C-alpha positions in Angstrom: 22.5 1.2 51.5 22.8 4.1 49.2 25.5 2.3 47.2 23.2 -0.8 46.9 20.4 1.4 45.7 22.6 3.1 43.2 23.9 -0.2 41.8 20.3 -1.5 41.6 19.2 1.5 39.6 22.2 1.2 37.3 21.3 -2.5 36.8 17.7 -1.7 35.7 18.8 1.2 33.5 21.2 -1.2 31.8 18.4 -3.7 31.3 16.1 -1.0 29.8 18.9 0.2 27.5 19.5 -3.5 26.4 15.8 -4.0 25.6 15.7 -0.8 23.6 18.8 -1.9 21.7 17.0 -5.2 20.8 14.0 -3.3 19.6 16.3 -1.2 17.4 18.0 -4.3 16.0 14.6 -5.9 15.3 13.5 -2.7 13.4 16.7 -2.8 11.5 15.9 -6.3 10.4 12.4 -5.4 9.3 13.9 -2.5 7.3 16.3 -5.0 5.6 13.2 -7.1 4.8 11.5 -4.1 3.1 14.7 -3.6 1.1 14.6 -7.3 0.1 18.0 -7.8 1.8 16.9 -11.1 3.3 20.2 -12.5 4.4 21.1 -9.3 6.2 17.7 -9.3 7.8 18.2 -12.8 9.1 21.5 -11.7 10.8 19.6 -9.0 12.7 16.8 -11.4 13.8 19.4 -14.0 14.9 21.1 -11.3 17.1 17.7 -10.6 18.7 17.0 -14.3 19.3 20.5 -14.9 20.7 19.6 -12.5 23.5 15.9 -13.1 23.6 15.1 -16.7 22.4 11.4 -16.3 22.9 10.8 -13.2 20.8 7.7 -14.1 18.8 8.2 -11.2 16.4 11.8 -12.1 15.7 10.9 -15.7 15.0 8.0 -14.6 12.8 10.1 -12.1 10.8 12.9 -14.7 10.4 10.3 -17.1 9.0 9.3 -14.5 6.5 12.9 -13.9 5.5 13.6 -17.7 5.1 10.4 -18.0 3.0 11.5 -15.2 0.7 14.9 -16.9 0.4 13.0 -20.2 -0.6 14.6 -21.9 2.4 11.3 -23.6 3.2 12.2 -26.1 5.9 13.9 -23.3 7.9 10.9 -21.1 7.4 8.6 -23.9 8.7 10.9 -24.2 11.8 10.5 -20.5 12.5 6.7 -20.5 12.1 6.5 -23.6 14.3 8.3 -21.7 17.0 6.0 -18.8 16.7 3.0 -21.0 17.0 4.6 -22.9 20.0 5.1 -19.5 21.8 1.8 -18.0 20.7 -0.8 -20.6 19.5 -3.3 -18.0 18.3 -0.8 -16.2 16.0 -3.0 -16.3 12.9 -0.4 -14.8 10.5 2.0 -17.6 11.4 -0.6 -20.2 10.3 -1.2 -18.2 7.1 2.5 -18.0 6.3 3.2 -21.6 7.2 0.3 -22.7 4.9 1.9 -20.7 2.1 5.2 -22.5 2.6 3.5 -25.9 2.8 1.8 -25.1 -0.6 5.1 -24.1 -2.1 6.5 -27.4 -0.9 3.6 -29.3 -2.6 2.2 -30.2 0.8 -1.3 -28.9 0.1 -3.0 -31.1 2.7 -0.8 -29.6 5.4 -1.7 -26.1 4.1 -5.4 -26.9 4.4 -4.9 -28.0 8.0 -3.4 -24.7 8.9 -6.1 -22.8 7.1 -8.7 -24.9 8.9 -7.1 -24.0 12.2 -7.5 -20.3 11.4 -11.2 -20.5 10.5 -11.8 -22.5 13.7 -10.1 -19.8 15.8 -11.5 -16.8 13.8 -14.5 -17.8 11.5 -14.6 -14.3 9.9 -10.9 -14.3 8.8 -11.8 -13.9 5.2 -8.3 -14.3 3.7 -8.2 -17.9 5.0 -11.2 -18.8 2.9 -9.6 -17.3 -0.3 -6.3 -19.1 0.4 -8.1 -22.4 1.1 -10.0 -22.0 -2.1 -6.8 -21.4 -4.0 -5.4 -24.7 -2.5 -8.4 -26.6 -3.6 -8.2 -25.1 -7.1 -4.5 -26.2 -7.3 -5.6 -29.7 -6.2 -8.2 -29.7 -9.1 -11.2 -29.6 -6.8 -13.2 -26.9 -8.5 -16.4 -27.4 -6.4 -14.6 -26.9 -3.1 -12.6 -23.9 -4.5 -15.9 -22.1 -5.4 -17.4 -23.1 -2.1 -14.6 -21.5 -0.2 -14.7 -18.3 -2.2 -18.5 -18.1 -1.7 -18.1 -18.6 2.0 -16.0 -15.4 2.2 -18.8 -13.6 0.4 -21.5 -15.0 2.7 -19.6 -13.4 5.6 -19.0 -10.2 3.7 -20.9 -9.8 0.4 -18.6 -6.8 -0.5 -15.3 -8.6 0.0 -13.4 -7.7 -3.1 -11.0 -10.6 -2.9 -13.9 -13.1 -2.9 -15.4 -11.6 -6.0 -11.9 -11.3 -7.7 -11.2 -15.0 -6.9 -14.5 -16.1 -8.4 -13.9 -13.8 -11.4 -10.5 -15.3 -12.1 -11.8 -18.9 -11.7 -14.6 -18.3 -14.2 -12.4 -16.5 -16.6 -10.0 -19.5 -16.6 -12.8 -21.8 -17.6 -14.0 -19.3 -20.2 -17.2 -18.4 -18.5 -16.8 -14.7 -19.3 -20.3 -13.5 -18.3 -19.8 -14.8 -14.7 -16.3 -13.5 -14.7 -17.2 -10.0 -15.7 -20.0 -9.8 -13.2 -17.7 -10.8 -10.3 -14.8 -8.5 -11.4 -17.2 -5.6 -11.5 -18.4 -6.5 -8.1 -14.8 -6.6 -6.9 -14.2 -3.1 -8.3 -17.4 -1.8 -6.8 -16.3 -3.2 -3.4 -12.8 -1.8 -3.7 -12.2 0.9 -6.4 -8.5 0.7 -5.7 -8.1 -3.0 -6.6 -5.5 -2.8 -9.4 -5.6 -6.6 -10.0 -9.4 -6.4 -10.6 -9.0 -3.7 -13.2 -6.3 -5.7 -14.9 -8.4 -8.9 -14.9 -11.4 -6.8 -16.2 -9.1 -5.7 -19.1 -8.1 -9.3 -19.9 -11.8 -10.4 -20.0 -12.6 -7.4 -22.3 -9.7 -8.4 -24.5 -11.2 -11.9 -24.9 -14.5 -10.3 -25.7 -12.7 -8.1 -28.4 -13.7 -4.9 -26.5 -10.3 -3.4 -27.0 -11.1 0.2 -26.1 -12.8 -0.9 -22.9 -9.8 -3.1 -22.2 -7.4 -0.2 -22.7 -9.3 1.9 -20.2 -9.2 -0.9 -17.7 -5.5 -1.4 -18.1 -4.9 2.3 -17.8 -6.8 2.3 -14.5 -4.9 -0.7 -13.2 -1.5 0.9 -14.0 -2.6 4.2 -12.5 -3.2 2.3 -9.2 -0.1 0.1 -9.5 2.6 0.8 -12.1 4.9 -2.1 -11.0 3.2 -5.1 -12.7 4.9 -6.1 -15.9 2.1 -8.3 -17.3 -0.3 -5.3 -17.2 1.9 -3.4 -19.5 2.1 -6.4 -21.8 -1.7 -6.6 -22.0 -2.1 -2.9 -22.4 0.4 -3.1 -25.3 -1.8 -5.7 -27.0 -4.9 -3.4 -26.5 -3.0 -0.5 -28.0 -1.9 -2.6 -31.0 -5.6 -3.6 -31.6 -6.7 0.0 -31.4 -4.0 1.2 -33.9 -1.3 2.6 -31.5 1.7 0.5 -32.5 4.2 3.0 -31.1 2.4 3.0 -27.8 2.3 -0.7 -27.8 6.0 -1.0 -28.2 6.6 1.5 -25.4 4.4 -0.6 -23.1 6.2 -3.8 -24.0 9.5 -2.2 -23.3 8.1 -1.1 -20.0 6.9 -4.7 -19.4 10.4 -6.0 -20.1 11.9 -3.6 -17.6 9.5 -5.0 -15.0 10.6 -8.6 -15.7 7.7 -9.8 -17.8 8.9 -12.4 -20.4 5.7 -12.7 -22.5 6.3 -9.2 -23.9 9.5 -10.4 -25.7 7.8 -12.1 -28.6 5.7 -8.9 -29.2 8.9 -6.8 -29.1 10.6 -9.1 -31.6 7.6 -9.3 -33.9 6.3 -5.7 -33.9 9.1 -3.4 -32.6 12.3 -4.1 -34.5 
């Protein structure tokens, strides 16, 4: 009897150790994702799934990795499995809608986003993404309606204001654009994108010093966006700082922005 009890205890200890090992492998995969080593991440997630086929998190992370690798059909398969195992997994619907959009299947993307707002009407990000889908489809009225829905739920939702600001800026309604971008910043003073957009709008209004201040703030909050350096370089050029402009365009080039190259060629030889 004692021997049986000892064997039983060893069995459960082995199971616990095995489960802990799987958790570690999953964490290693997520770390690979953060390092943008997507193929290596997939290998880790596959190891977890070989031992635990119904791991929702492993399927979800695998879908994210396949999405990053532009292997869209495989990403869809992973997100399908997540939703099969956990039908209320909102992030899986969000990610699958993104993949559908990337594949040009905008109607499928809208169905996923509709499902999210049915399950959770205050999921604000879904309204923004659905508005973006309608904008890509050329349906401006529905795009604006979706952005405004998010603001009806939360009038201080910075992404709602930012999305409206970007839309109005693209159709050259600068007064509406600047109003909403200021509302976005008031709602979230750490929104680097909003400061960058504010700078672009001010550039179009020939308010170069104001634009420079906006780009400075954007870069202070997020110094990894190449296009912001390109725009700040333009603002510096217009305010008489050619040397500073060239330094910014070189920085933009380091961050992979291609638009800066014509300015480097023209002004910084």
